[in-house]
N, C-alpha and C positions, 0 to 999 in steps of 0.2 A: 470387211473391216472388222467384224466381230471375231472371226476365227481364221486369221491369215495362214496359220500353219497348215490347215487342212488342204489349202490350195497348193502350197509348196510341196506337201507330202504326196499329193496325188499327181499334179500336173508336171512336176519337175522330178522328184525322187522316184515316183512310180514309173514315169516314162523312161528314165534312165535304167531302172531295173529291167524293164522290157527289152530295151536296146542292148543291154549287157548280155542277156540271154541269147538274143537274136544274132548278135555279132559272132558268137562262138559256135552257133549251130552249123551243122553240115548235112544238107545244104542250108545256107542262110535263107530265111523267108523274105519275101517282099512285104512291106508294111504300109497299110493305109490307116491313118490315125486322125483323131479329132482335134483340129485347131479351133479357132473361133473368129467370128466377125469382130469381136471386141479388140482384136489386135490393131484395128485401124484407129482406135483411140480418138485423139483430137484432130484427126484428118478432116478437113472440110471440103475436099474435092468430091463431087458426086457425079455418077455413081462410083462406089468404092471399087477400085481396080487392084489386081495383084501387083501392079507396077507402082502403086502409091506407097508413100512412106508409112512405116508401122513402128516408128521409134518413139511415139509419144502416147503410151498407154494411159487411160483415165482411171484404171482400177488395178489392184494387185492381181485380180483374176486375169485381166488382160495381159499384165506383165508376165505371169507364169505361162500363158499360152504362147506369147511371143518368145519367151525363153525356150519353150518346146521346139519352136521352129528353128531357132539357132542351134539347139542341141541336135536336132535332126540333121542339119547341115554338117555338123561336126562328125557324127557317126557315118554319114554318107561319105564324107571326104576321107576319113581315116580307114574305115573298115569295109567300104563298098556296099553298104546296105541300101537297097532300093526303098525310098521313103516318099509317101504322098500325104501331105497335110490338107485337110478339108476345113475351110473356114465357114462354119455353119451360121446362118442368119436366122435367129429366133424361130427355132423349129417348134411346131405345135401339132396337136392331133390326138386321137385315141391313144390310151396308155401313156400319156405324157407325164411330165414332171409336175407334181402338185405345187411346187414352189414357183411355177411360172405364172405370170399375171393372168392370162386367159383362163387358167385352171382355177386359181383361187378367187378370181372375179366371179366365175360361175358358181362356185360354192357359196360365196358370201352373198351374192344377189339372191340366190334361192333361200338362204337363211335370213334374209332381211337385214343383213349387216351392211354398214357403210363401207365403201371402197375408196382408196386414195387414188386419184387420177393426177399424175404429174404434169406440170407444164414447165417450160424453160423459165429462166430468170427474166427473160424478155417478154414473158406472157404468151409464148407460142406453144402449140401442142407438141408433145413428144410423139415421134413416129418411128415405127419399126417395119423392117422388111420381113413380115411374117411368112414362113415357108412351111408348107404342109408336109407331114412326115412321108407320105408316099412319094412325093417329088424328091425329097432328100434321099430316100432309099434308092431310087433310080440313079441318083448321082453317085452314091456310094458303090453300087454295083458297077457303074461305068468306070469309076476309078480303079476298082479291083480288076475288072476285065482288061484294062489297058496298062496295068502295072507290069513293068519289066522285072526280070529276075535280078536278085542281088548278085554282086560280082566277087564277093569275098569268099574265103574258105578258111575255117579254123581260126577266125579272128584276123585274117590277113587279106587286104585288098589286092585284087589282081588287075582291075581296070576300072575306069570311071563308071559309076552307077547312076541310075535315074533318081532325080530329086525334083519333086513337084509340089506346088501349092495351088489350090483352086478355091474360088468362092462358090458356095452352094446356097443361093438365095432365091427369092421370088421375083426380084427386079421391080417391085411395086410397093414402096413404103406406104403404110396406112397409119393415120393418127390414132393414138390409143383411144381417144374419145369415140372414134368411129367403131373400133373394136367393141367398146362397151354398148353402143347403140345396136350393133348386130346381135350381141348376146341378149340384150333386152328383148329383142324381137323373137329370137329362137326360144328363150326361156318363158316368154309370156309374162315377164315381171320387170318393173322399173327398178333401176339401180339407185341406191342412195349414194350419190357421188360427192366426194369431198376433194375439191381441186386444191392441190398444194404445189408449192414451188419445188422443183428438183434441186437437190443439194448440188453445190458446185463441184463436189468431188465424188468420184465413184461410178459415174455413168455418163453416157453420151446422149444428146438430144434426138439423134436420128441415125438410122442405118439404111443403106441403099446399095444393093449388090449389082455389080457388072459381072455377068456370068458368061461372057463371050468366049473366054478361054476354055471353060468346061464344055461349052457347046461345040467348039472347034475340035477338041480332043476326044470327047466321048459322047457327043450328042445330047448333053444335058439341056433340057427345055422344060422348066416348071409349067404346069398347066392348071393349078388349083388356086382360084381366087379365095380371099379370106372368108367371104360369106359362105361359099360352098364347103370350105374346109371346116369352119366352125360348126356348120350344120352337122357334118359327120361326127365331129367331136361331141356335140351335145347329144346326138343320137346314142353314141357309145356311153356317155356319162349317165344318161337317163337309165339305160339298161343295167349298167354296172353297179350303180349306187341305188337303183330302185326309186328314183325320184320322179315327180311329175313335172313335165315341161310341155310347152306348146308343141315342140317337135314330137315328143312321145305320143301326145294325143292325136296328132296328124297321122303318125305311123299306125297307131291302133285303129284309127278310122279307116285307113287304107288296107288293113290286114297284113301289114309288114311285120317282120320279126326284128325288134331292136337289137343292135349290136350289144353283146355282153349280157344279154338277158333273154327272157321269153316273152312273147306277146301276151 
């Protein structure tokens, strides 16, 4: 909401720049690109399936990602580009984005700062289908390995080309309050929680992935639960930033080497 043009520039204009180069290449590449679970928007059928409607975005970000899917369809139809869009569901883990909740919750809890924990307007907990990075990478590789060749040449389509969209999630939504409790345990420190109502615009109260299509087509099967994934994240965070956590003390006691640092 604060910087809408950045999303339009990256997710629409940037994507078209890529497709414009790809359509004229000889041979044309096949492309696997990042869509988002946010395209489901106000959809209330669960778990979210690729067959569900995605025409009611709840944020501009979601609208730009949905626009990307429609743009992919257009370039596939006109130029024969092989395109696969992956709808990622709240990816987390080592080397993650500092603007994601699990990441800045960790930072703020360790620094003794309060954190905002959202709940719905009806007083229910917000839940997310948190998906560990290693599981997502396996899905990306599976999509790449099964991508068919583009069918155009020199900007001209010769025959129909592959066009796909897949959910890559964990299939197990977890309330954000539970995420905070797991972090408290791993960090060895209580969070100063400030429960606030979620704004009615800009985000959705829950996400939940149906990944049966990705499993059928390239064997995608996530295997990392949130507690295990967050432990790996905190292990990395402790080593990378050189901070003390309960996990780091356990690692030192066991003689392990923390990720991103030295014992």
